[in-house]
N, C-alpha and C positions, 0 to 999 in steps of 0.2 A: 020738521024739515028745516025751518029757519034756524033752529039751534045748531043743527049739523052744519049748515052753511057757515054760520058765524065761527064755529070752531075751526072749520077748514080754512077760513080766511085768516084767522089768527095764526094758524100754523104756517101758512104761506108767508105772512108778514115776518114771523120769527125767523124763518129760514132765510129770507131776503136780508134781514138785518145782520144775521150771522155771516152771510157771504160778503156783505159790504165791509164788515169789520176785518175779516181775513184779508180782503183785497187791500185795505188801507195798511194793515200790518206788513204785508208783502212789499208794498210800494215803499214803506219806510225802510225796511231792511235793504232793499235794492239801492236806495239813496245812500245809506251808510256804507254799503259795499263799494259804491262808486267813489265815495269820499276816501275810503281806505286805499283804493287802487291809485288814487291821485297822489298819495304820499309816497316819497321815495323809499324803495326797498332797502333794508339793512341786512347785509349778509352775515350769516353765522360764521364766526371766525374759526372755531375749532371743529366741532362736529365729531360724530363717531363714524363707524364703518357701515351704518345701515341707513336706508332712506328715511325711516321713521324718526331717528334721532339726529340725523345729520342735516335736516332741512328745516329752517325756521320760516314760518309764513310771515308776510308783511304785517306790520303792526303799527298802531298809532303811538305805542310806547317805544321810545328809543331803546335799542339794545346795544348801547355803547360798550358795555362790559364784555360782550361776546364778539364784537366786531373788530376786524383789523383796520388799521389806517387805510383809507381808500387808495392812497398812492402806493402803499406797500402791497395791498391786496391785488392790485392790477399790475404789479411790477413784473416785467418780462425777466425771467431768470437769466437770460443771456445778455441783459443790458449792463451798461457800465455801473449803474447804481447797485444792481444785485451783486455784481462781481466785487464791488467795493465792500459791501456788507459781509460777504462770505470770506474774503481774503483779509480785510483789515480789522473788522470787528470780531469775527469768529475764528480768525487765525488759521484758515485752511489755504491750501495751495491752489494755483491756477488749474492744475490738472484735476484736482478734486472738485473745483467749481464746474469744470466741463462735465464731470461725471454726474453732478447734481442736475445740470441742464438736461442731460440725456435721460436721467431717471424721471424727471418731470414729464418729458414727452412719452416715455414708456408707460407711466401710470395713466396718463390721459388716453393713450391708445388701448391699453388693457381695459380701462373702465368703460369703453364702448362695447366690450364683449361681456364682461361680468362686473358686478357691483363691488368694486374695491373700495371706493369712497362715494360720497354723494354724487349722483349724476346731474344734479342741478348746477348748471353753469360750470361744468368740470372742464376747465381749460388748463393749459400749461401754467398760466399765471396763478390760477387759484390753487393748483397743486403746490406750487412753490410757496405761496403765502400762507395757506391753511395748514399744510402738512410738513413740508420740507424744512422751512425756517424754524418752526417750533421744535422739530426733532433735533436739529443741529444746534439748538440754543445752548446745550451743555458744553459746547466747545469753548464758550466764553468763561467757564468756571476757572478759578485760580488753580494753580498747580497743586496746592495742598488740599484743595476742596474736591478735586475730581478723582473718584476711585478708579476710573478707567486708566489712569496713568500707570498703574501697576497690575492691571487685570490681564489675564491671558485667555479666559473663557467667559462667555456671556450668553444668556438666554433671554430672548424677547418673547414674553408670554402674551398671547393674544395679539399677535403681530398684524393680523388682518391683511391689508395690502402691502405690508412691509414697513409700517411706521410704529415706533421710531427706528426700527432696526436697520433698514437699508441706508437711509441718508445719513443719519447722525453716526450710527455705530460702525457699520461696515465700511463706508466710504471714508469717514474721518479717522477710523482706527484700523488700518489694514493689517496690523500685527496681532489682532485679537481674533480668536476663533468664535464664530457666532452660530447660534442655533435659533432659527425663527420657528416658534411653536404656535400652532393654531388648530382648532378642531374642524375648520372648513377647508377641505382639500383643494377646491378650485382656487382659493385665494393663495394657498401655498404654492400651487403650480405657477401662478403668475409671479409671485415673489421670487421663486427659484429661477424662472426664465429671465427676469430682469437682472438678477444677480449674475447669471451666466453671461448675459449680454454686456454687462459692465465689467466683466473680467474679475468678479469678486469670488475667487476660488476658496476663500476662507469662510464662506457662508454655506450652511446646509439647513434643511427644513425638517421638522418633525410634525407629522400629522397625528394629532391627539390632544388630550387635555392635560393640563399641568399636573393634576393629581395622579395621572397614569405614568408619568416619566419618573421612574424611581431608580434608575441605574446610573444617573449622572448628577453631579453637583457643579456649581459655577461660582466664579469670583463675583460676578455681577448679574443681577436679574433686572429687567426693565418691563414696564407696562405703561400703556397710555389710555387712561379713562376706560379700563376694561370693566371695572365694577367699583363698588365702595371699597375703601382700603381694608377694613377688617375681613371682608369676604375674599379679597384678592390675596391677602397674607395667608389666610387659611388654605387656599388652593396651592400656593407655591412655596410655602415655608421650607419644605424639604429640599428645594433646589439650590439654596444659597449656602455656600461654605460658612463655617464658623467665623471666618475672618472677612466674609463677603458683605455686599451691600445690595439694597434694592433702590433703584431710581424709578420714581413714579410720577408721571405727568397727570395732573388732575386739576379741575376747576371748582369754583364754588367754595363753600365753607368746609373746613376740616376740623374735626373734633380737637379740642385743646389737649386732651390726653395723648393724642397721636403726635401733635406738633411738638410736645415736650420731649419726645423720644427721637426726633429727627437730628441728623448731623447738620443738615442744611435745608432751608425752606426758601427757595428763590423764585420770585415772580419772573415769568418769561419776558415781560416787557422791560425788565431791568437788564436783560441780557442781549436783546435784539433791538437796535435803535428804531424809533418810529413805529413800534408795534404796540397796539392797545389790546390787552387781553387780561382776563381774570385767571388765566391758567398759571400754575406754578409747578416747579419740579422739586419733589421731596426726595431726600436721600436718607435712608433708614439702614442702620446696621443690622446684621443677622439676628442679634439678640432682641432688638426691638420688634423685628418681624415676628419672631416666635411669641413674644409677649402679646402683641396685638392679636395674633391668631388665637392664642389661648383665651384672651379676654372676650373674644367674639362669641365663644361657645359653639362655634360651627365645627361639626365633625365631618371630615372629608375622607372617604375611602376610595381606593382605586377601583375602577370599573372592572367587572369580571372579564377575563380574556378567554376563558374556556366556556363552551356552551353548557357544559354540565354544571358550571358554577352559577349560571344565571337563574334567578328565582322564577319558578314557573307559576302561572296562575293556579289558584286553589283547585280549580276544576281539572287541571292536568297533572296534579301531584300524585305520585304513587303512594298508596297506603300500605302499611306493613300488616301482613296477615297475623291474626291473633291465634293463640292456642298452639297445640302440638304440631300443626301442619307447617308452621314457619321454622320449626326446629328439626324437621325430618332429614335424615341422612339419605342422600340420593342413592347410596350403594345398597341400602336395605330395601327389601320388597315393600311395595305400597301396602299400607294398612287401611282396610276398608272401614268405613265408619259405622258398620252394623254387622251383626253376626248372621250366619245362615245365607250369605250371598251365594248364588249359584247362577252361572251363565248358561242360558239355554240356547241351544243351536236350532237353526231353522230346518235342519235335515231330519 
């Protein structure tokens, strides 16, 4: 009995030590969390159109390469400073500046209903700093550098909430016919509603994927951080005319073999004053888009539009009958599989 009691006592002591160790670890993590919360938050400058990718958590490591200048990030689009940037640096008119202000308000209103952009601190000022200004940065390109000066048609692939299509393209270039393409219907509904409210009658939407749009080609295609460049080129290579170009907004490192084929590789912070960003705008000719798509090795096929073309599960597939039964002529009388068949009547 004394041995059993000793073993029980040892088990109790071991459990108590384990509990105290866990309690100490939890207390340490709580202290670290409090220290992290005491650090000032650094906002993600660009972001994508989803909550998971568009929101960065507070960190002890500074994120200066992704953060906009605080003054610019909190800039009221209707302020004199914003008006000066739009009109003097980006060469837009006062009427176009007013349209941009209205667009910022419309995006913030729509974002309360559906997730167009990140819902974290989505105000008119953040829409202007994170999305509108980077989208219209191309307006600062030189005349000979900008392919939109001669373009008549444009497709914005993966437009999401209308970026960069609505602010930069449709407002800045009212003479170009635009197609906003996305696979998420509710975002296209919002984009078309905002375009109608702004009087942009040269904008239409297309619900679907880039690989499924096969009956149109465009002078210019655009995209903003939709995917890696090789994947994006594989999706949309058929949409660009032989003399056309791709404008792609992207951040981070880009493969040197891709940069060698660009017509232009311009950091956004060199186009918009007081903006800190690692994003850049690449301009690729159609031939380079084809080469990049081919080198990626990605094969893209249009989605089946007919129900009969869709691949069925193996359990639902029809099997072909074997033997003479599959070749029988329906006009001939049925041939029984054995001789001497006789039908008996019950009478």
